[in-house]
C-alpha positions in Angstrom: -63.3 -32.2 -13.2 -60.7 -34.4 -11.4 -59.2 -37.5 -13.0 -60.9 -39.6 -10.4 -64.4 -38.3 -11.2 -64.2 -37.8 -14.9 -66.6 -39.8 -17.2 -64.9 -42.7 -18.8 -66.4 -45.0 -21.5 -65.5 -48.4 -22.9 -65.4 -49.3 -26.6 -66.7 -52.7 -27.7 -65.9 -54.3 -31.1 -67.9 -57.6 -31.3 -69.6 -58.1 -34.7 -70.9 -61.6 -33.9 -74.6 -61.7 -33.0 -75.6 -60.0 -29.8 -72.1 -60.1 -28.3 -71.7 -56.3 -28.3 -75.0 -55.7 -26.6 -74.4 -58.3 -23.9 -70.9 -57.0 -23.3 -72.1 -53.4 -23.0 -74.8 -54.3 -20.5 -72.3 -56.0 -18.3 -69.6 -53.2 -18.7 -72.0 -50.5 -17.7 -72.5 -52.2 -14.4 -68.9 -51.1 -13.6 -69.9 -47.4 -13.7 -68.6 -46.5 -17.1 -70.6 -45.9 -20.3 -70.2 -48.2 -23.3 -70.1 -47.6 -27.0 -70.4 -50.5 -29.5 -68.4 -49.9 -32.7 -69.4 -51.6 -36.0 -65.8 -52.0 -37.3 -62.2 -51.2 -36.5 -62.1 -47.8 -38.3 -65.1 -46.7 -36.1 -63.1 -47.8 -33.1 -60.1 -45.7 -34.2 -62.3 -42.7 -34.7 -63.8 -43.0 -31.1 -60.4 -43.4 -29.4 -59.4 -40.5 -27.1 -58.2 -40.0 -23.5 -61.6 -40.7 -22.0 -61.7 -44.3 -23.3 -61.3 -46.6 -20.2 -60.6 -49.7 -22.3 -61.3 -51.4 -25.6 -63.1 -54.8 -25.6 -62.6 -56.7 -28.9 -63.2 -60.2 -30.1 -60.4 -62.1 -31.8 -62.5 -62.7 -35.0 -63.2 -58.9 -35.2 -59.6 -58.1 -35.8 -58.4 -61.3 -37.4 -57.2 -60.3 -40.9 -58.1 -56.6 -40.4 -55.7 -53.7 -41.1 -54.3 -52.8 -37.7 -52.1 -50.0 -38.9 -54.5 -47.2 -38.0 -54.9 -48.6 -34.5 -51.1 -49.2 -34.2 -50.5 -45.6 -35.2 -52.9 -44.2 -32.6 -51.3 -46.4 -29.9 -47.9 -45.1 -30.9 -49.1 -41.5 -30.6 -50.2 -41.9 -27.0 -48.6 -39.5 -24.4 -46.1 -41.1 -22.0 -48.6 -41.5 -19.2 -51.2 -43.4 -21.4 -51.2 -47.2 -22.0 -54.8 -48.0 -23.2 -56.0 -51.4 -21.8 -57.3 -54.0 -24.3 -59.7 -56.9 -23.3 -59.4 -59.5 -26.1 -62.1 -62.3 -26.2 -60.7 -65.4 -27.8 -61.7 -69.1 -28.1 -58.2 -70.3 -27.4 -57.0 -68.1 -24.5 -53.7 -66.2 -24.4 -51.2 -68.9 -24.0 -48.8 -69.5 -27.0 -49.3 -73.3 -26.8 -53.0 -73.1 -27.5 -53.1 -69.7 -29.3 -49.9 -69.1 -31.4 -51.3 -65.8 -32.7 -51.6 -64.4 -29.1 -48.0 -63.2 -29.3 -48.9 -61.1 -32.3 -51.7 -59.4 -30.4 -49.4 -58.7 -27.4 -46.8 -57.1 -29.7 -49.4 -55.0 -31.6 -51.7 -54.0 -28.8 -49.3 -54.0 -25.8 -51.6 -53.8 -22.7 -53.8 -56.9 -23.4 -55.8 -59.0 -21.1 -57.2 -62.3 -22.7 -60.7 -63.6 -21.9 -61.3 -67.1 -23.0 -64.8 -68.3 -24.2 -66.9 -69.4 -22.6 -66.6 -67.1 -19.6 -68.8 -66.2 -16.7 -70.2 -62.7 -16.5 -68.4 -62.1 -13.3 -65.1 -62.7 -15.1 -65.9 -59.9 -17.5 -67.0 -57.6 -14.7 -63.8 -58.3 -12.7 -61.5 -57.7 -15.7 -63.4 -54.6 -16.7 -63.2 -53.1 -13.2 -59.4 -53.8 -13.2 -59.0 -52.1 -16.6 -61.0 -49.1 -15.4 -59.0 -48.8 -12.2 -55.8 -49.0 -14.2 -57.0 -46.4 -16.6 -57.9 -44.0 -13.7 -54.4 -44.5 -12.3 -53.0 -43.5 -15.7 -55.1 -40.3 -15.6 -53.8 -39.7 -12.0 -50.3 -40.2 -13.3 -51.0 -37.6 -16.0 -52.1 -35.1 -13.4 -49.1 -35.8 -11.2 -46.8 -35.4 -14.2 -48.5 -32.1 -15.1 -48.1 -30.9 -11.5 -44.5 -32.0 -11.6 -43.8 -30.2 -14.8 -45.4 -27.0 -13.5 -43.5 -27.3 -10.2 -40.3 -27.9 -12.2 -41.0 -24.9 -14.4 -41.6 -22.7 -11.3 -38.4 -23.9 -9.8 -36.5 -23.2 -13.0 -38.1 -19.7 -13.2 -37.2 -19.0 -9.6 -33.6 -20.2 -10.1 -33.3 -18.2 -13.3 -34.7 -15.0 -11.6 -32.3 -15.5 -8.7 -29.4 -16.3 -11.1 -29.0 -19.6 -9.3 -27.5 -22.7 -10.8 -29.0 -26.0 -9.6 -26.9 -29.1 -9.2 -27.1 -32.6 -7.8 -24.4 -35.2 -6.9 -25.3 -38.9 -6.6 -23.0 -40.9 -4.3 -23.9 -44.3 -5.8 -23.1 -43.4 -9.4 -20.7 -40.5 -8.7 -22.6 -38.6 -11.3 -22.9 -34.8 -11.2 -26.0 -33.3 -12.7 -25.9 -29.5 -13.4 -28.7 -27.3 -14.7 -28.4 -25.3 -17.9 -27.7 -22.1 -15.8 -25.0 -24.0 -14.0 -23.3 -25.1 -17.2 -23.3 -21.5 -18.5 -22.0 -20.3 -15.1 -19.1 -22.8 -15.3 -18.3 -21.9 -18.9 -19.9 -24.9 -20.6 -22.5 -25.2 -23.3 -25.9 -26.6 -22.7 -24.9 -29.9 -24.4 -21.7 -30.4 -22.5 -21.6 -32.6 -19.5 -19.8 -31.4 -16.3 -18.1 -34.2 -14.4 -16.9 -34.2 -10.8 -13.3 -34.1 -12.0 -14.0 -31.1 -14.2 -15.5 -29.3 -11.2 -12.6 -30.1 -8.9 -10.0 -29.0 -11.4 -11.7 -25.7 -11.8 -11.6 -24.9 -8.0 -8.7 -22.7 -7.1 -5.9 -24.8 -5.3 -6.0 -22.5 -2.3 -9.8 -23.2 -1.8 -9.8 -27.0 -2.2 -9.0 -27.6 1.5 -11.9 -25.5 2.7 -14.2 -27.2 0.2 -13.1 -30.7 1.4 -13.6 -29.5 5.1 -17.1 -28.3 4.4 -18.0 -31.6 2.7 -16.6 -33.6 5.6 -18.5 -31.5 8.1 -21.8 -31.8 6.2 -21.5 -35.6 5.9 -20.5 -36.2 9.5 -22.9 -33.7 11.2 -25.7 -33.4 8.6 -25.5 -29.6 8.5 -25.9 -27.9 5.2 -22.9 -27.5 2.9 -22.0 -23.9 2.3 -18.7 -22.5 1.0 -17.4 -19.6 -1.1 -14.8 -20.7 -3.6 -12.9 -19.3 -6.6 -13.5 -21.2 -9.9 -11.5 -21.0 -13.1 -13.6 -21.5 -16.3 -12.2 -23.1 -19.4 -12.1 -19.7 -21.2 -9.7 -18.4 -18.6 -12.1 -16.2 -16.6 -12.0 -16.6 -12.9 -15.1 -16.0 -10.7 -16.3 -16.4 -7.1 -19.1 -18.9 -6.4 -21.4 -19.2 -3.4 -22.1 -23.0 -3.3 -24.8 -24.4 -1.0 -26.3 -27.8 -0.7 -28.3 -30.2 1.6 -27.3 -33.8 2.2 -30.1 -36.4 1.4 -29.8 -39.8 3.1 -31.5 -43.1 2.5 -33.7 -44.8 5.1 -30.7 -46.4 6.7 -28.9 -43.1 7.2 -26.3 -43.5 4.5 -25.6 -40.5 2.3 -27.5 -40.7 -1.0 -26.9 -37.4 -2.7 -26.2 -33.7 -2.4 -28.8 -31.3 -3.8 -27.9 -27.6 -4.0 -27.5 -24.4 -5.8 -24.6 -22.1 -6.8 -24.5 -18.4 -7.5 -22.0 -15.9 -9.0 -20.7 -13.6 -6.2 -17.8 -12.1 -8.1 -19.1 -8.6 -7.9 -19.9 -8.9 -4.2 -16.4 -10.3 -3.5 -14.9 -7.5 -5.5 -16.8 -4.9 -3.5 -15.8 -6.6 -0.2 -12.1 -6.7 -1.4 -12.3 -3.0 -2.3 -13.8 -2.2 1.1 -11.2 -4.2 2.9 -8.5 -2.5 0.8 -9.9 0.9 1.7 -9.9 -0.1 5.4 -6.4 -1.4 5.2 -5.4 1.7 3.3 -6.9 3.9 6.1 -5.1 2.0 8.8 -1.8 2.0 7.1 -2.1 5.7 6.3 -2.8 6.5 9.9 0.2 4.4 11.0 2.5 6.1 8.4 1.3 9.5 9.3 1.7 8.9 13.0 5.3 7.6 12.5 6.2 10.7 10.5 4.7 13.0 13.1 6.9 11.4 15.8 10.0 11.8 13.6 9.5 15.4 12.6 7.8 17.8 15.0 7.6 20.5 12.4 5.5 18.2 10.2 2.9 17.7 12.9 0.5 20.4 11.6 0.5 19.3 8.0 0.3 15.6 8.7 -2.7 15.9 10.9 -4.5 18.1 8.5 -3.8 15.8 5.6 -4.8 12.7 7.4 -8.0 14.1 8.7 -8.9 15.6 5.3 -8.3 12.5 3.3 -10.2 10.2 5.8 -13.1 12.6 5.7 -13.2 12.5 1.9 -13.6 8.7 2.1 -16.4 9.0 4.5 -18.2 12.3 4.0 -16.8 15.5 2.5 -19.3 17.7 4.1 -18.4 16.5 7.6 -14.8 17.7 7.2 -16.0 21.1 6.0 -18.3 21.5 9.0 -15.5 20.4 11.4 -13.1 22.8 9.7 -15.4 25.7 10.1 -16.0 24.9 13.7 -12.3 24.5 14.4 -11.4 27.7 12.7 -14.0 29.6 14.7 -12.8 28.1 18.0 -9.2 28.9 17.0 -10.1 32.5 16.2 -11.9 33.0 19.5 -9.0 31.3 21.3 -6.5 33.7 19.6 -8.6 36.6 20.9 -8.3 35.3 24.4 -4.6 34.6 24.1 -4.0 38.2 22.8 -5.5 39.6 26.0 -3.6 37.1 28.2 -0.2 37.7 26.6 -0.7 41.5 26.7 -1.7 41.5 30.3 1.3 39.2 31.2 3.7 41.6 29.5 2.3 44.5 31.4 2.4 42.5 34.6 6.0 41.7 34.1 6.8 45.4 33.9 4.7 46.6 36.8 5.3 43.9 39.4 8.5 44.1 41.4 10.8 41.5 40.0 11.6 38.5 42.1 12.6 34.8 41.3 9.1 33.7 42.4 7.1 36.2 40.5 9.4 35.9 37.4 8.9 32.2 37.4 5.1 32.4 37.7 4.9 35.0 34.9 7.3 33.0 32.7 5.3 29.9 33.2 2.0 31.7 32.3 3.7 33.2 29.2 5.0 29.8 28.1 1.5 28.4 28.5 0.0 31.2 26.5 2.6 30.8 23.7 1.9 27.0 23.6 -1.8 27.9 23.3 -0.9 30.2 20.4 1.0 27.3 18.7 -2.0 25.1 19.2 -4.3 27.6 17.5 -2.0 27.6 14.5 -2.4 23.9 14.3 -6.1 24.1 14.5 -6.2 26.8 11.8 -4.0 24.5 9.6 -6.4 21.6 10.2 -9.3 23.9 9.1 -7.4 24.9 6.0 -7.4 28.5 7.1 -3.7 29.0 7.2 -2.4 31.1 4.3 0.9 30.6 2.7 3.7 32.6 4.4 5.8 33.3 1.4 9.1 35.0 2.0 12.7 34.8 0.8 14.1 31.3 1.8 17.6 29.9 1.2 16.6 26.5 -0.2 20.1 25.1 0.3 19.9 25.9 4.0 16.4 24.4 4.1 17.6 21.1 2.6 20.6 20.9 4.9 18.4 21.6 7.9 16.2 18.6 6.8 19.2 16.2 6.4 18.6 14.2 9.6 14.8 14.0 9.0 15.3 12.9 5.4 17.9 10.2 6.2 15.7 8.8 9.0 12.7 8.7 6.6 14.7 7.1 3.8 16.2 4.4 5.9 19.6 2.7 5.7 19.1 1.1 2.2 18.8 4.4 0.4 21.9 6.6 -0.2 21.1 10.4 -0.3 23.3 12.7 -2.3 23.0 16.5 -2.0 24.1 18.8 -4.8 23.7 22.3 -3.3 26.0 24.8 -5.0 26.8 28.1 -3.3 25.4 31.3 -4.7 21.8 30.2 -5.5 19.6 33.1 -4.7 16.7 32.7 -2.2 13.3 31.6 -3.5 10.0 33.3 -2.5 8.2 30.4 -0.9 6.6 29.1 2.3 9.4 27.2 4.0 7.1 24.9 6.0 5.2 23.9 2.9 8.3 23.3 0.8 9.7 21.1 3.6 6.5 19.0 3.5 6.7 18.8 -0.3 10.4 17.7 -0.2 9.7 15.1 2.4 6.7 13.8 0.4 8.9 13.5 -2.7 11.6 11.7 -0.8 9.2 9.2 0.7 7.8 8.6 -2.8 11.3 7.9 -4.1 12.0 5.6 -1.1 8.9 3.5 -1.9 10.0 3.3 -5.5 13.3 1.7 -4.3 12.2 -1.2 -2.0 15.6 -2.9 -2.5 17.6 0.3 -2.0 19.0 2.9 -4.3 20.2 6.5 -4.6 18.2 9.7 -3.9 19.7 12.9 -5.3 18.6 16.4 -4.1 19.9 19.2 -6.4 19.5 23.0 -6.6 20.2 25.2 -9.6 19.0 28.2 -11.5 16.8 27.6 -14.5 15.4 30.0 -17.1 12.4 29.5 -19.3 10.3 31.2 -21.9 6.5 31.5 -21.5 5.0 28.0 -21.2 1.5 26.7 -20.3 2.6 26.3 -16.6 5.2 29.0 -16.1 5.7 32.7 -16.9 9.0 33.6 -18.6 11.9 34.3 -16.3 14.5 32.7 -14.0 13.5 30.2 -11.3 15.2 28.3 -8.5 14.8 24.7 -9.4 14.7 22.0 -6.7 15.2 18.6 -8.2 14.5 15.2 -6.5 15.6 12.2 -8.5 15.8 8.5 -7.7 17.0 5.2 -9.2 13.7 3.4 -8.5 11.3 1.5 -10.7 10.0 4.5 -12.6 6.7 5.0 -14.4 5.3 4.3 -17.9 3.9 7.1 -20.0 0.3 6.5 -18.9 1.1 6.4 -15.2 3.3 9.6 -15.6 0.4 11.4 -17.4 -1.9 10.7 -14.5 0.6 11.0 -11.7 -0.7 14.4 -10.4 -4.4 13.6 -10.6 -6.0 13.6 -7.1 -6.4 10.1 -5.7 -4.4 8.5 -8.4 -1.6 6.6 -6.7 1.6 5.2 -8.3 1.9 2.8 -5.4 0.3 -0.4 -4.5 -3.0 -0.5 -2.4 -2.3 0.5 1.1 1.0 2.4 0.3 -0.3 5.8 -0.7 -3.3 8.1 -0.7 -2.8 9.4 -4.2 -2.8 13.0 -2.9 0.9 13.8 -2.4 1.9 14.8 -5.9 -1.4 16.6 -6.5 -0.8 18.7 -3.3 2.8 19.5 -4.4 1.5 20.5 -7.8 -1.1 22.8 -6.2 1.5 24.4 -3.9 3.8 25.1 -6.9 1.0 26.8 -8.8 0.0 28.9 -5.8 3.6 30.1 -5.5 3.5 30.9 -9.2 5.9 28.0 -10.0 5.4 24.5 -11.4 6.0 20.8 -10.7 7.5 18.8 -13.6 7.9 15.1 -13.6 10.1 12.9 -15.8 10.3 9.1 -15.6 11.6 6.0 -17.4 10.5 2.5 -16.4 13.3 0.7 -14.7 15.6 3.7 -14.5 13.9 6.0 -12.0 12.0 9.3 -11.7 13.0 13.0 -11.6 10.7 15.6 -10.0 11.5 19.3 -10.6 10.0 21.9 -8.4 10.3 25.3 -10.2 10.0 28.1 -7.6 10.1 31.9 -8.2 13.3 33.8 -7.2 12.9 36.0 -4.1 13.7 39.3 -5.9 10.8 38.6 -8.4 8.4 38.1 -5.6 9.5 41.2 -3.7 9.2 43.3 -6.8 5.6 42.1 -7.2 4.7 42.8 -3.5 2.6 45.8 -2.6 4.7 48.9 -2.1 2.6 49.8 0.9 4.2 47.0 2.9 7.8 48.1 2.1 7.6 51.8 1.5 8.4 52.8 5.1 11.5 51.9 7.0 12.0 52.6 10.7 13.9 55.8 11.3 13.3 56.2 15.1 10.6 56.2 17.7 8.0 58.8 18.1 4.8 59.1 20.1 1.6 59.0 18.1 -2.2 59.1 18.4 -3.6 55.7 17.5 -7.2 54.7 16.8 -7.7 51.1 18.1 -10.8 49.2 16.9 -11.9 45.8 18.3 -15.3 44.5 19.4 -13.7 42.3 22.1 -13.5 44.3 25.4 -10.6 42.2 26.9 -8.5 42.7 23.7 -9.3 46.4 23.6 -8.3 46.8 27.3 -5.0 44.9 27.1 -3.9 46.3 23.8 -4.7 49.8 24.8 -2.5 49.3 27.9 0.3 48.0 25.8 0.1 50.9 23.4 0.0 53.5 26.2 2.9 51.7 27.8 4.8 52.5 24.6 4.0 56.2 25.1 1.2 56.4 22.5 -2.2 58.1 22.9 -5.0 55.6 22.2 -8.6 56.3 21.1 -10.7 53.1 21.2 -13.8 52.1 19.2 -15.8 48.9 19.6 -17.1 48.7 16.0 -16.5 50.0 12.5 -19.3 52.5 12.7 -17.8 54.0 16.0 -14.4 54.3 14.3 -15.8 56.1 11.3 -17.5 58.6 13.7 -14.1 59.3 15.3 -12.5 59.8 11.9 -15.3 62.2 10.8 -14.6 64.5 13.8 -11.4 65.6 12.3 -9.4 64.7 15.3 -5.7 64.1 14.5 -5.1 60.3 14.0 -1.6 59.1 13.1 -2.6 55.5 12.6 -5.5 53.0 12.9 -5.2 49.5 14.2 -8.4 47.4 13.5 -9.6 43.9 14.1 -10.7 42.0 11.0 -13.6 39.9 12.2 -16.2 42.3 13.7 -20.0 42.2 13.5 -21.6 44.6 11.1 -18.5 45.7 9.3 -15.2 43.8 8.8 -11.8 45.4 9.2 -11.3 45.5 5.4 -14.6 47.3 4.9 -13.7 49.8 7.6 -10.2 50.3 6.1 -11.8 51.0 2.7 -14.2 53.7 4.1 -11.4 55.1 6.4 -9.1 55.6 3.4 -12.0 57.4 1.6 -12.3 59.8 4.6 -8.5 60.1 5.2 -6.4 59.1 2.2 -2.9 57.9 3.2 -3.9 57.0 6.7 -1.6 54.1 7.9 -3.8 51.1 8.8 -2.7 47.9 10.5 -5.1 44.9 10.3 -5.1 42.5 13.3 -6.6 39.1 12.8 -6.9 35.7 14.4 -7.7 34.2 10.9 -5.2 33.9 8.1 -7.7 33.3 5.2 -8.6 37.0 4.4 -10.4 37.6 1.2 -7.9 37.5 -1.7 -9.7 40.2 -3.6 -9.3 43.0 -1.1 -9.5 46.6 -2.5 -5.9 47.2 -1.3 -3.1 45.4 0.5 -2.8 46.0 4.3 0.0 45.0 6.6 -1.2 42.3 9.0 -0.7 41.7 12.7 -1.5 38.1 13.6 -3.1 37.3 16.9 -2.0 36.6 19.6 0.6 39.4 19.4 3.1 40.8 21.9 4.1 44.3 22.7 7.4 44.0 20.7 5.4 43.1 17.6 3.1 46.0 18.0 6.0 48.4 18.4 7.8 47.0 15.3 4.7 47.3 13.2 3.9 50.8 14.3 7.4 52.0 13.8 7.5 50.4 10.4 4.3 52.3 9.3 4.7 55.7 10.9 8.4 55.8 12.0 
C-alpha cells in the first residue's frame, strides 16, 4: 500500500454532549475514518502513524495530565509532525486566549477552531490536516528511498574502494566520506579541510592539480588527475581523483562532487614496467657500444643481450630460437666444409694466374667469413663449448689494454701489476677476456667520479675449500676504489638478476656468469668489499700443467714423426662433404674407403680389411659418431678415430675421449690431425 492510498483515521476527544458524534460525521466526509476517544489516555493509546490528525476541545485537555501525550509527540520520527485541531471558545490569539501559547508549545502543529464555527470550516481544516499528513507520509517514503539509495551508494563505493568527497564553493567546505578519511590517514571523527588536502599533495603535483581544476571550471569537463599524497603517518600513496562540476541555475560553480581511489599498486607496477623497458633500452645501447669497441666481444655480447631479453619476455622462446639457430649453423658448417675443400683442390688443379688466384682467394675468404658467422650463431645458441688451453694471462691482459682503457674512460686510472714468470692458466681465452671486461665495467660504474682500477696477477695456493680443490692457482685480481658493497649486498652479488647497480645500469647477470665460468674451469670467483673503500674480485684459475695432466692421454699420446700413406675409413651422411673430403684425403696420398652411415662403416670394419684410421661425422641419422666409435673400438681396439662435427656441445658423458675436428676444416687441418694420430 502506498502512502497516498493508505487508510488514515482521525481521533476526536470531545467529552461535551454530542460534540464527538457531530465532529466524526463531518470528518468522515473528508474520506478518513474517525474514532471518538473518551479521555486523553485513550487518545494516547490510539496514536500511531495512521492517525491523520487529532481533534480536541479545549475543555477536554484543560487541567489534564499532558505528559503522556507530550512523550508520544517527542518520540515521533523526524518525518512525522501530527496535526492537532483545537476547538476553543476564545480562538488562538494571545490577546483573547492567553493559554493558547501553552497549547502551541505543548502540541506543536496546532490549528485553532473558534466556536461557534460553520461545518464547512471544520471540513476545510480537516482536509488541510489530512493533506498535510499524507505529505508527511510521502516524505517518509522519500526519506526511506533516499536512505536506501545512500546505502547502495556507500556499498558500491566500499566495494570499489572509492572515497567520496564534495567541495562547496560558497562555504569552502570539504566533505569527505569515512572511506576517504581512512584513505587520507584520518579517523572517522576527524575533519579534513581544504588546507589539509593541499598540504598533503606532493609539491611536484600541485601545478597539475591546479591546471585540471582550472580546465574543469572553464570548460565544464570532468576533473581527473593522478596525484601523490602524503599522509600524516608518513606514508605516501598515489590517488586517482575524479569529480564533476555542479553549477547553479545561473551557471556559476556551486560544488565539486567526486571520488578518489588508491592506485599506489598500479603506479608501482607501471613504474616497474617502465623501469624494465628503460633497462632493456639502456642494456641494448650499452651492448651495442661495447660491440663497436671490441670486435672480439661481438659474439658474447649478442648472445648475452638476446638471452637476457628473452628471459624477460619468454624463456621458452629463446630456447626454441637457440635450437633453430644451432641446427642452421650445423647445416651451414656442412656446406662450408664442402665449399672450402673443393676450393683448396681447385687452387691446386687449376693453372695459376692472377685472375684465377683472385677469384679463388675471394671465394675462400667468403667461405671463411661464413665459418666465422656459424661460430657466432653457435655461440648465440649456447652450443659453443669452452676451448680451454694454456693461456698466458699477462699477455692476455696486455692485449686488452686499449679496449679496457676505452671502456673505463678518462676519469679512471688503470694500473697493471703483471710480474714475469707467472705460468699459463688452463682457460678459454675469449671467455676470460669477457669476464675481465665485465669486471672492469662494474668497477667503472662503482666510480662515477673517477678512481683507480688495478689488475694484478700472482700465484696462490689453497687447501681444500668448499669452492676449490687443494693446489696452486693463477689468481687474476681486479680491484677498484669505488663505493663498495655492504655485507648483505656482497652476500647476494653473484645471484642471477641481483644487480649492485641502479635500475637501468646493469642486468644482474655479469657476476653470476663469471662465477659460472670459474666453476666450469674448476676455479672460483671470490669477492671482497668494504663500503666507501672499494671492491676486490679474485678469479682463481687452474694452472695449465694441472689441466694438461688431467687431459685424456689419447689426445697427447702421439706426436708426429713423419708422413706416411694410410688407408682411411671416412664416414659422413652428407654426399657433398664425403665427396670433397675424400678428394682432399686422396690428394694427401691416402687411400679412402667411404661409408654414408654408422651401420655401413661397421660392415666395412667387420670385413677385416686393413684400416689405419677412421674419420666420422658426429651428427648422423640412426647412429651418432660417438655410438659408432664405441662399437668400432669393440671390433678393433686401439683404432685411431677422429670425430668431425659442426656442433661443439657433444655429450659430456662420452664413453671415452676422442680428438675432434671442427667443421668447416681445411686440408692442412686434416693432415695435421691424421699425422698426430697415426704418424
